[in-house]
Every structure is written in structure tokens, then in C-alpha cells.
TORDRENDREN-335011 format. One record per atom (N, C-alpha, C): residue number from 1; z, y, x. Coordinates in pm, 1 decimal. Example, Ala and Ser with C-alpha at 12.3 -4.5 7.8 and 13.67 -1.06 7.14 Angstrom:
<sites>
+-----+----------+----------+----------+
!   k !        Z !        Y !        X !
+-----+----------+----------+----------+
!   1 !    780.0 !   -569.0 !   1319.0 !
!   1 !    780.0 !   -450.0 !   1230.0 !
!   1 !    780.0 !   -330.0 !   1320.0 !
!   2 !    708.0 !   -225.0 !   1285.0 !
!   2 !    714.0 !   -106.0 !   1367.0 !
!   2 !    787.0 !      3.0 !   1290.0 !
+-----+----------+----------+----------+
</sites>
This chain:
<sites>
+-----+----------+----------+----------+
!   k !        Z !        Y !        X !
+-----+----------+----------+----------+
!   1 !     42.5 !    -80.1 !     84.5 !
!   1 !     14.7 !     31.2 !    -11.1 !
!   1 !     19.6 !    125.6 !     92.0 !
!   2 !    -86.6 !    203.0 !     58.3 !
!   2 !    -66.8 !    305.2 !     97.4 !
!   2 !     -7.5 !    442.2 !     22.4 !
!   3 !     -2.8 !    546.8 !     73.1 !
!   3 !     46.5 !    659.5 !     73.5 !
!   3 !     94.0 !    802.1 !    143.7 !
!   4 !     39.1 !    893.5 !     40.3 !
!   4 !     42.1 !   1078.8 !    121.6 !
!   4 !    154.8 !   1066.2 !     91.9 !
!   5 !    213.8 !   1172.8 !    197.3 !
!   5 !    346.8 !   1226.0 !    176.4 !
!   5 !    337.8 !   1403.3 !    145.6 !
!   6 !    375.5 !   1479.8 !     51.7 !
!   6 !    360.6 !   1600.6 !     80.8 !
!   6 !    403.8 !   1677.0 !     46.9 !
!   7 !    533.8 !   1715.0 !     93.3 !
!   7 !    691.2 !   1821.9 !    110.2 !
!   7 !    741.8 !   1670.0 !     53.8 !
!   8 !    772.3 !   1620.7 !    -11.2 !
!   8 !    892.6 !   1558.4 !   -107.6 !
!   8 !    883.3 !   1479.2 !   -173.7 !
!   9 !    704.7 !   1490.5 !   -236.4 !
!   9 !    580.3 !   1424.5 !   -319.1 !
!   9 !    561.1 !   1302.2 !   -282.0 !
!  10 !    594.4 !   1185.7 !   -306.0 !
!  10 !    503.7 !   1048.0 !   -263.4 !
!  10 !    382.7 !   1065.1 !   -347.1 !
!  11 !    268.7 !   1011.4 !   -334.9 !
!  11 !    161.4 !   1009.7 !   -390.4 !
!  11 !    119.2 !    837.1 !   -321.2 !
!  12 !    103.0 !    754.3 !   -420.1 !
!  12 !     94.6 !    581.4 !   -349.0 !
!  12 !     21.2 !    530.9 !   -454.6 !
!  13 !    -91.3 !    483.7 !   -366.0 !
!  13 !   -198.0 !    434.3 !   -401.0 !
!  13 !   -161.6 !    271.2 !   -402.9 !
!  14 !   -165.9 !    193.4 !   -524.5 !
!  14 !   -107.0 !     75.0 !   -506.9 !
!  14 !   -224.6 !    -17.8 !   -575.1 !
!  15 !   -339.6 !     18.3 !   -592.6 !
!  15 !   -466.0 !    -19.8 !   -688.0 !
!  15 !   -522.5 !    -99.9 !   -589.4 !
!  16 !   -541.4 !   -232.0 !   -651.1 !
!  16 !   -631.9 !   -321.8 !   -582.6 !
!  16 !   -787.3 !   -269.7 !   -585.3 !
!  17 !   -825.9 !   -278.8 !   -485.9 !
!  17 !   -975.0 !   -193.1 !   -448.4 !
!  17 !  -1036.3 !   -337.5 !   -346.0 !
!  18 !  -1164.6 !   -406.7 !   -391.5 !
!  18 !  -1170.8 !   -505.1 !   -264.6 !
!  18 !  -1308.5 !   -456.9 !   -256.1 !
!  19 !  -1324.5 !   -486.5 !    -65.4 !
!  19 !  -1383.7 !   -471.5 !    -30.4 !
!  19 !  -1533.2 !   -478.0 !    -45.7 !
!  20 !  -1634.0 !   -430.4 !    -22.4 !
!  20 !  -1754.0 !   -438.4 !    -81.4 !
!  20 !  -1883.0 !   -577.7 !    -35.1 !
!  21 !  -1793.6 !   -617.9 !     73.3 !
!  21 !  -1848.6 !   -761.1 !    147.1 !
!  21 !  -1772.0 !   -879.5 !    168.0 !
!  22 !  -1692.9 !   -845.0 !      2.1 !
!  22 !  -1611.8 !  -1008.0 !    -18.3 !
!  22 !  -1752.0 !  -1031.5 !   -168.8 !
!  23 !  -1722.6 !  -1163.0 !   -151.0 !
!  23 !  -1826.3 !  -1183.0 !   -300.0 !
!  23 !  -1657.6 !  -1245.8 !   -411.4 !
!  24 !  -1635.2 !  -1180.3 !   -555.9 !
!  24 !  -1588.1 !  -1204.4 !   -658.8 !
!  24 !  -1492.0 !  -1314.3 !   -594.1 !
!  25 !  -1534.2 !  -1446.9 !   -588.5 !
!  25 !  -1402.3 !  -1589.2 !   -534.0 !
!  25 !  -1306.7 !  -1514.1 !   -462.2 !
!  26 !  -1370.6 !  -1418.0 !   -328.2 !
!  26 !  -1254.5 !  -1428.2 !   -253.4 !
!  26 !  -1197.4 !  -1297.8 !   -247.4 !
!  27 !  -1264.5 !  -1196.3 !   -395.8 !
!  27 !  -1187.6 !  -1083.6 !   -439.6 !
!  27 !  -1080.4 !  -1141.3 !   -536.4 !
!  28 !  -1114.9 !  -1255.1 !   -597.1 !
!  28 !   -980.8 !  -1372.4 !   -670.3 !
!  28 !   -931.5 !  -1347.4 !   -569.1 !
!  29 !   -990.1 !  -1450.5 !   -486.9 !
!  29 !   -874.6 !  -1515.1 !   -325.4 !
!  29 !   -712.6 !  -1421.2 !   -348.1 !
!  30 !   -772.4 !  -1266.7 !   -248.6 !
!  30 !   -716.4 !  -1177.8 !   -219.2 !
!  30 !   -631.5 !  -1143.7 !   -307.8 !
!  31 !   -677.9 !  -1132.5 !   -413.9 !
!  31 !   -601.8 !  -1016.2 !   -503.0 !
!  31 !   -498.0 !  -1104.2 !   -532.0 !
!  32 !   -450.5 !  -1251.5 !   -563.9 !
!  32 !   -345.3 !  -1347.0 !   -551.2 !
!  32 !   -309.5 !  -1337.7 !   -453.6 !
!  33 !   -310.3 !  -1353.8 !   -362.4 !
!  33 !   -236.1 !  -1327.5 !   -226.2 !
!  33 !   -176.9 !  -1198.4 !   -238.5 !
!  34 !   -221.7 !  -1062.3 !   -249.1 !
!  34 !   -150.9 !   -978.9 !   -252.8 !
!  34 !    -56.6 !   -984.7 !   -369.0 !
!  35 !    -99.9 !   -990.8 !   -504.8 !
!  35 !     17.3 !  -1097.5 !   -576.4 !
!  35 !    110.4 !  -1102.9 !   -561.3 !
!  36 !    148.1 !  -1244.6 !   -406.7 !
!  36 !    246.7 !  -1311.3 !   -436.1 !
!  36 !    270.5 !  -1195.5 !   -323.2 !
!  37 !    273.2 !  -1149.4 !   -225.9 !
!  37 !    311.4 !  -1018.4 !   -101.9 !
!  37 !    384.7 !   -907.9 !   -199.2 !
!  38 !    337.8 !   -883.2 !   -317.1 !
!  38 !    393.3 !   -783.5 !   -394.4 !
!  38 !    486.8 !   -822.1 !   -474.9 !
!  39 !    521.6 !   -952.2 !   -522.3 !
!  39 !    625.2 !  -1007.9 !   -557.7 !
!  39 !    720.3 !  -1027.6 !   -491.1 !
!  40 !    713.0 !  -1075.7 !   -358.4 !
!  40 !    821.1 !  -1084.1 !   -226.1 !
!  40 !    868.5 !   -991.9 !   -169.5 !
!  41 !    835.6 !   -838.2 !   -200.0 !
!  41 !    838.8 !   -720.5 !   -162.7 !
!  41 !    961.0 !   -700.3 !   -294.3 !
!  42 !    875.1 !   -744.6 !   -393.6 !
!  42 !    997.1 !   -690.2 !   -541.8 !
!  42 !   1173.4 !   -759.2 !   -484.6 !
!  43 !   1115.5 !   -936.7 !   -523.1 !
!  43 !   1234.1 !   -987.9 !   -513.2 !
!  43 !   1335.4 !   -943.6 !   -412.5 !
!  44 !   1289.5 !   -911.2 !   -278.4 !
!  44 !   1384.9 !   -883.3 !   -220.7 !
!  44 !   1429.0 !   -777.2 !   -264.3 !
!  45 !   1377.1 !   -651.3 !   -220.0 !
!  45 !   1450.2 !   -510.4 !   -306.6 !
!  45 !   1541.7 !   -574.0 !   -415.1 !
!  46 !   1502.6 !   -609.8 !   -544.0 !
!  46 !   1549.1 !   -676.3 !   -609.9 !
!  46 !   1736.4 !   -734.0 !   -555.4 !
!  47 !   1701.1 !   -860.5 !   -477.9 !
!  47 !   1789.9 !   -911.5 !   -446.0 !
!  47 !   1948.4 !   -780.0 !   -332.4 !
!  48 !   1857.1 !   -756.9 !   -287.6 !
!  48 !   1914.4 !   -685.1 !    -94.1 !
!  48 !   2001.3 !   -530.9 !   -170.3 !
!  49 !   1882.4 !   -452.5 !   -244.6 !
!  49 !   1953.4 !   -402.9 !   -364.7 !
!  49 !   2029.5 !   -379.0 !   -451.1 !
!  50 !   2085.8 !   -519.8 !   -567.7 !
!  50 !   2144.6 !   -525.5 !   -660.2 !
!  50 !   2287.7 !   -560.0 !   -552.9 !
!  51 !   2331.4 !   -633.8 !   -472.5 !
!  51 !   2438.3 !   -628.5 !   -342.7 !
!  51 !   2491.7 !   -537.3 !   -293.5 !
!  52 !   2391.3 !   -454.4 !   -273.5 !
!  52 !   2458.6 !   -353.6 !   -193.0 !
!  52 !   2460.5 !   -252.5 !   -234.4 !
!  53 !   2352.1 !   -184.4 !   -347.7 !
!  53 !   2359.6 !    -69.7 !   -404.2 !
!  53 !   2491.1 !    -98.2 !   -528.3 !
!  54 !   2429.7 !   -233.7 !   -586.3 !
!  54 !   2496.5 !   -223.5 !   -769.2 !
!  54 !   2404.4 !   -154.8 !   -879.6 !
!  55 !   2513.8 !   -197.3 !   -998.2 !
!  55 !   2397.4 !   -104.2 !  -1128.6 !
!  55 !   2425.4 !     19.1 !  -1095.2 !
!  56 !   2269.3 !     56.1 !  -1153.0 !
!  56 !   2278.2 !    202.7 !  -1218.3 !
!  56 !   2323.7 !    229.8 !  -1323.2 !
!  57 !   2401.5 !    372.0 !  -1342.6 !
!  57 !   2414.8 !    356.7 !  -1483.1 !
!  57 !   2438.7 !    549.8 !  -1472.3 !
!  58 !   2437.5 !    594.9 !  -1573.5 !
!  58 !   2448.9 !    801.2 !  -1579.2 !
!  58 !   2579.3 !    828.4 !  -1543.7 !
!  59 !   2684.4 !    778.6 !  -1510.0 !
!  59 !   2775.0 !    846.7 !  -1400.8 !
!  59 !   2749.2 !    834.3 !  -1285.7 !
!  60 !   2692.6 !    715.9 !  -1220.7 !
!  60 !   2609.8 !    762.0 !  -1042.4 !
!  60 !   2497.2 !    839.7 !  -1052.1 !
!  61 !   2420.1 !    843.8 !  -1183.0 !
!  61 !   2352.5 !    965.7 !  -1170.8 !
!  61 !   2400.0 !   1083.6 !  -1159.7 !
!  62 !   2439.0 !   1057.8 !  -1241.6 !
!  62 !   2560.3 !   1265.4 !  -1251.5 !
!  62 !   2630.7 !   1295.2 !  -1129.0 !
!  63 !   2677.3 !   1206.3 !  -1025.6 !
!  63 !   2758.0 !   1212.3 !   -958.1 !
!  63 !   2613.3 !   1249.9 !   -845.3 !
!  64 !   2544.4 !   1191.0 !   -806.8 !
!  64 !   2446.6 !   1247.8 !   -674.6 !
!  64 !   2362.8 !   1333.0 !   -755.1 !
!  65 !   2364.3 !   1423.6 !   -924.0 !
!  65 !   2281.6 !   1505.8 !   -897.8 !
!  65 !   2362.6 !   1654.6 !   -885.9 !
!  66 !   2497.6 !   1641.1 !   -932.5 !
!  66 !   2584.6 !   1734.0 !   -898.4 !
!  66 !   2644.5 !   1753.5 !   -703.3 !
!  67 !   2634.5 !   1603.7 !   -676.1 !
!  67 !   2652.3 !   1627.4 !   -553.9 !
!  67 !   2514.8 !   1776.3 !   -440.7 !
!  68 !   2368.0 !   1741.4 !   -513.1 !
!  68 !   2305.5 !   1764.2 !   -502.5 !
!  68 !   2306.5 !   1907.4 !   -543.3 !
!  69 !   2298.7 !   1975.6 !   -634.3 !
!  69 !   2321.5 !   2087.2 !   -703.0 !
!  69 !   2431.9 !   2136.6 !   -580.0 !
!  70 !   2586.1 !   2119.1 !   -577.9 !
!  70 !   2636.7 !   2195.4 !   -444.0 !
!  70 !   2547.7 !   2157.0 !   -336.0 !
!  71 !   2517.6 !   2103.2 !   -271.8 !
!  71 !   2474.8 !   2113.9 !   -127.0 !
!  71 !   2359.5 !   2235.8 !   -187.4 !
!  72 !   2287.9 !   2237.9 !   -248.9 !
!  72 !   2126.2 !   2338.8 !   -273.7 !
!  72 !   2241.0 !   2444.6 !   -301.5 !
!  73 !   2349.4 !   2471.0 !   -361.4 !
!  73 !   2468.4 !   2608.7 !   -353.5 !
!  73 !   2485.5 !   2611.2 !   -230.1 !
!  74 !   2546.1 !   2526.5 !   -149.7 !
!  74 !   2611.7 !   2600.4 !    -48.0 !
!  74 !   2453.7 !   2608.2 !     17.0 !
!  75 !   2380.5 !   2598.3 !     51.8 !
!  75 !   2226.8 !   2591.6 !    151.6 !
!  75 !   2215.6 !   2760.1 !    158.5 !
!  76 !   2216.5 !   2780.5 !     27.4 !
!  76 !   2154.3 !   2915.7 !     -3.5 !
!  76 !   2220.8 !   3013.8 !    -52.5 !
!  77 !   2303.0 !   3015.0 !    -88.5 !
!  77 !   2449.9 !   3089.4 !    -79.3 !
!  77 !   2462.3 !   3126.7 !    117.0 !
!  78 !   2465.0 !   3082.8 !    149.9 !
!  78 !   2463.5 !   3096.9 !    314.5 !
!  78 !   2346.5 !   3133.7 !    394.0 !
!  79 !   2210.5 !   3104.6 !    319.0 !
!  79 !   2161.9 !   3239.8 !    363.0 !
!  79 !   2143.9 !   3338.8 !    280.0 !
!  80 !   2176.9 !   3300.4 !    165.1 !
!  80 !   2228.9 !   3489.2 !    123.7 !
!  80 !   2305.7 !   3542.7 !    208.2 !
!  81 !   2466.4 !   3494.2 !    247.5 !
!  81 !   2528.5 !   3550.6 !    315.5 !
!  81 !   2436.1 !   3597.9 !    400.4 !
!  82 !   2413.8 !   3527.6 !    531.2 !
!  82 !   2302.4 !   3599.2 !    640.9 !
!  82 !   2258.2 !   3649.7 !    611.1 !
!  83 !   2173.4 !   3718.9 !    553.0 !
!  83 !   2105.8 !   3856.8 !    548.7 !
!  83 !   2199.8 !   3908.8 !    479.8 !
!  84 !   2251.9 !   3962.8 !    425.8 !
!  84 !   2340.6 !   4073.9 !    378.9 !
!  84 !   2447.5 !   4128.1 !    492.3 !
!  85 !   2409.9 !   4054.4 !    630.0 !
!  85 !   2496.4 !   4045.4 !    748.4 !
!  85 !   2366.5 !   4219.2 !    847.7 !
!  86 !   2482.0 !   4278.3 !    900.3 !
!  86 !   2403.5 !   4401.8 !    966.7 !
!  86 !   2263.2 !   4324.2 !   1109.1 !
!  87 !   2329.6 !   4238.8 !   1171.3 !
!  87 !   2240.3 !   4203.6 !   1301.4 !
!  87 !   2157.7 !   4053.4 !   1187.0 !
!  88 !   2125.9 !   4049.6 !   1294.9 !
!  88 !   1977.8 !   3919.4 !   1250.8 !
!  88 !   2088.6 !   3806.5 !   1293.1 !
!  89 !   2026.9 !   3646.0 !   1238.5 !
!  89 !   2099.3 !   3545.5 !   1264.0 !
!  89 !   2096.9 !   3484.6 !   1398.9 !
!  90 !   2211.8 !   3455.3 !   1384.0 !
!  90 !   2167.9 !   3342.3 !   1511.6 !
!  90 !   2148.2 !   3230.7 !   1518.3 !
!  91 !   2099.0 !   3158.6 !   1622.1 !
!  91 !   2050.3 !   3046.0 !   1662.2 !
!  91 !   2168.5 !   2950.4 !   1608.6 !
!  92 !   2295.1 !   2944.0 !   1631.6 !
!  92 !   2433.6 !   2911.0 !   1559.2 !
!  92 !   2351.7 !   2922.0 !   1390.8 !
!  93 !   2327.4 !   3040.7 !   1379.6 !
!  93 !   2362.1 !   2998.8 !   1165.1 !
!  93 !   2227.5 !   2964.6 !   1169.6 !
!  94 !   2109.5 !   2983.5 !   1219.3 !
!  94 !   1965.7 !   2892.3 !   1140.7 !
!  94 !   2032.2 !   2770.1 !   1190.1 !
!  95 !   2093.4 !   2696.9 !   1272.1 !
!  95 !   2101.2 !   2535.6 !   1282.2 !
!  95 !   2195.0 !   2532.4 !   1179.4 !
!  96 !   2311.1 !   2630.8 !   1186.2 !
!  96 !   2388.4 !   2548.9 !    998.5 !
!  96 !   2296.9 !   2576.9 !    896.7 !
!  97 !   2219.0 !   2674.4 !    873.3 !
!  97 !   2097.1 !   2663.7 !    806.4 !
!  97 !   2036.3 !   2588.1 !    747.9 !
!  98 !   2025.7 !   2444.6 !    860.2 !
!  98 !   1931.2 !   2343.8 !    869.3 !
!  98 !   2000.2 !   2301.9 !    872.1 !
!  99 !   2120.7 !   2235.8 !    886.5 !
!  99 !   2248.8 !   2094.0 !    876.9 !
!  99 !   2249.1 !   2137.1 !    644.9 !
! 100 !   2238.9 !   2301.9 !    645.2 !
! 100 !   2279.2 !   2235.1 !    492.7 !
! 100 !   2159.9 !   2211.0 !    421.1 !
! 101 !   1999.3 !   2249.1 !    476.5 !
! 101 !   1900.5 !   2282.6 !    388.5 !
! 101 !   1862.7 !   2085.4 !    396.5 !
! 102 !   1953.7 !   2029.7 !    532.2 !
! 102 !   1933.9 !   1895.1 !    510.2 !
! 102 !   2004.4 !   1754.4 !    464.9 !
! 103 !   2126.6 !   1819.2 !    430.8 !
! 103 !   2221.1 !   1751.6 !    360.6 !
! 103 !   2189.2 !   1778.8 !    158.7 !
! 104 !   2108.1 !   1939.6 !    120.3 !
! 104 !   2065.5 !   1904.8 !     54.2 !
! 104 !   1947.4 !   1832.8 !    -42.0 !
! 105 !   1810.7 !   1815.4 !    114.6 !
! 105 !   1715.4 !   1698.6 !     98.4 !
! 105 !   1685.7 !   1563.2 !     71.8 !
! 106 !   1869.2 !   1532.2 !    191.1 !
! 106 !   1915.7 !   1432.3 !    191.2 !
! 106 !   1913.9 !   1352.9 !     33.1 !
! 107 !   2034.4 !   1449.0 !    -22.7 !
! 107 !   2073.6 !   1398.8 !   -166.2 !
! 107 !   2002.8 !   1365.6 !   -270.6 !
! 108 !   1884.2 !   1452.9 !   -301.1 !
! 108 !   1766.0 !   1476.1 !   -365.9 !
! 108 !   1728.3 !   1373.2 !   -348.3 !
! 109 !   1709.4 !   1299.4 !   -224.9 !
! 109 !   1580.6 !   1257.8 !   -212.4 !
! 109 !   1634.7 !   1086.9 !   -269.9 !
! 110 !   1853.4 !   1052.3 !   -179.9 !
! 110 !   1898.4 !    972.5 !   -303.2 !
! 110 !   1856.6 !    965.4 !   -419.4 !
! 111 !   1866.5 !   1034.2 !   -484.3 !
! 111 !   1905.4 !   1081.0 !   -645.8 !
! 111 !   1715.7 !   1005.4 !   -676.4 !
! 112 !   1663.6 !   1060.0 !   -602.7 !
! 112 !   1528.7 !   1033.7 !   -677.6 !
! 112 !   1491.3 !    908.9 !   -606.2 !
! 113 !   1526.7 !    848.1 !   -479.9 !
! 113 !   1524.6 !    668.0 !   -463.5 !
! 113 !   1592.8 !    596.6 !   -549.0 !
! 114 !   1714.2 !    596.2 !   -616.5 !
! 114 !   1791.5 !    535.6 !   -750.0 !
! 114 !   1766.1 !    526.9 !   -858.8 !
! 115 !   1659.8 !    667.1 !   -803.0 !
! 115 !   1601.2 !    686.9 !  -1022.8 !
! 115 !   1456.7 !    534.1 !   -972.3 !
! 116 !   1422.0 !    562.9 !   -866.3 !
! 116 !   1247.1 !    453.6 !   -877.7 !
! 116 !   1297.7 !    317.5 !   -889.9 !
! 117 !   1469.3 !    327.5 !   -791.8 !
! 117 !   1531.1 !    127.0 !   -806.5 !
! 117 !   1531.2 !    118.2 !   -972.1 !
! 118 !   1549.5 !    200.5 !  -1017.0 !
! 118 !   1583.7 !    161.9 !  -1152.1 !
! 118 !   1437.8 !    144.3 !  -1261.5 !
! 119 !   1379.4 !    206.5 !  -1213.8 !
! 119 !   1216.8 !    242.6 !  -1349.7 !
! 119 !   1162.7 !    108.5 !  -1229.2 !
! 120 !   1128.0 !     72.2 !  -1131.0 !
! 120 !   1120.9 !    -62.4 !  -1065.4 !
! 120 !   1141.6 !   -175.6 !  -1110.4 !
! 121 !   1281.7 !   -157.2 !  -1110.8 !
! 121 !   1353.3 !   -249.9 !  -1181.3 !
! 121 !   1420.0 !   -366.6 !  -1058.2 !
! 122 !   1437.4 !   -259.3 !   -940.6 !
! 122 !   1520.6 !   -367.6 !   -830.9 !
! 122 !   1675.3 !   -338.2 !   -867.1 !
! 123 !   1723.5 !   -285.6 !   -988.6 !
! 123 !   1857.2 !   -259.4 !  -1007.2 !
! 123 !   1847.4 !   -255.3 !  -1149.7 !
! 124 !   1966.3 !   -302.0 !  -1187.5 !
! 124 !   1989.4 !   -306.1 !  -1340.0 !
! 124 !   2044.4 !   -214.6 !  -1394.5 !
! 125 !   2051.6 !   -106.1 !  -1539.7 !
! 125 !   2060.1 !    -25.9 !  -1561.2 !
! 125 !   2158.1 !      3.4 !  -1697.6 !
! 126 !   2320.1 !     54.7 !  -1631.8 !
! 126 !   2389.9 !    -17.2 !  -1770.8 !
! 126 !   2408.2 !    136.4 !  -1838.7 !
! 127 !   2365.8 !    118.9 !  -1952.8 !
! 127 !   2378.0 !    245.5 !  -2007.3 !
! 127 !   2536.2 !    228.9 !  -2114.9 !
! 128 !   2598.3 !    349.8 !  -2098.5 !
! 128 !   2718.5 !    386.8 !  -2207.4 !
! 128 !   2714.3 !    354.7 !  -2342.5 !
! 129 !   2804.4 !    277.7 !  -2381.5 !
! 129 !   2791.6 !    259.1 !  -2555.0 !
! 129 !   2806.0 !    399.8 !  -2585.5 !
+-----+----------+----------+----------+
</sites>
């Protein structure tokens, strides 16, 4: 599977596109092999992620979303505070901003990853009654 990364958006091309020089029988065989490979990856993700991460629920998503929002707020607040000073930001100020931005981006990516795990069926989602 190939993908293109633009900013934090991942575009996945996961459709079977047969080689022009394969006859239909070879294309079917290749498609069957690729389906086996995809299922092996699915089964591995489902087994490993269920053991390590456990089931997902609304509370887990909410905690991740709140953490990402707090990290974003700290990053932006620090940026604003930095520009309100008379002097230019120091290299240490910029390094601190980088650290704060990375924390926000990592938490956002973790949220997206958890959502993808549920969407793809790797993790069970337990809805609260």
C-alpha cells in the first residue's frame, strides 16, 4: 500500500491495480495473495492492539481530545506571550515553542490513530448505555 503524506493528512491508495502485462488468471492469483497479506496485517493489528491498547470508549477519546486541546492552548498561549515582549524571541524560546507544538501534534496524531483503530476494526468500541 502506498501513501502520500501532506501536513498531517494521510492519503492512502489501497486499491488493487493490476499490471498491464499480467493475464487475467495471474491478476486473480495476485489479488488473492494480496488479500491474504492484508488479512495477515489486519489480524496482527487486531491481536497486538487489543492486548496493548485495550477497548476504546468515549471516555478514552474524550481524555485524548482534552489533552490535545490543552497542549494546543499551551502552545498558542506561549506563542502569544512571546510576541508581547519587547525583545525578540530567543533560541531557547523557539525551542520551547517547538516542544509545545510537538506535544500538541503527537496527541492529535494519537487521537487520530485511536479513531482509525476503531474504524478499521482493530479495537472494539464499547459504547456506554
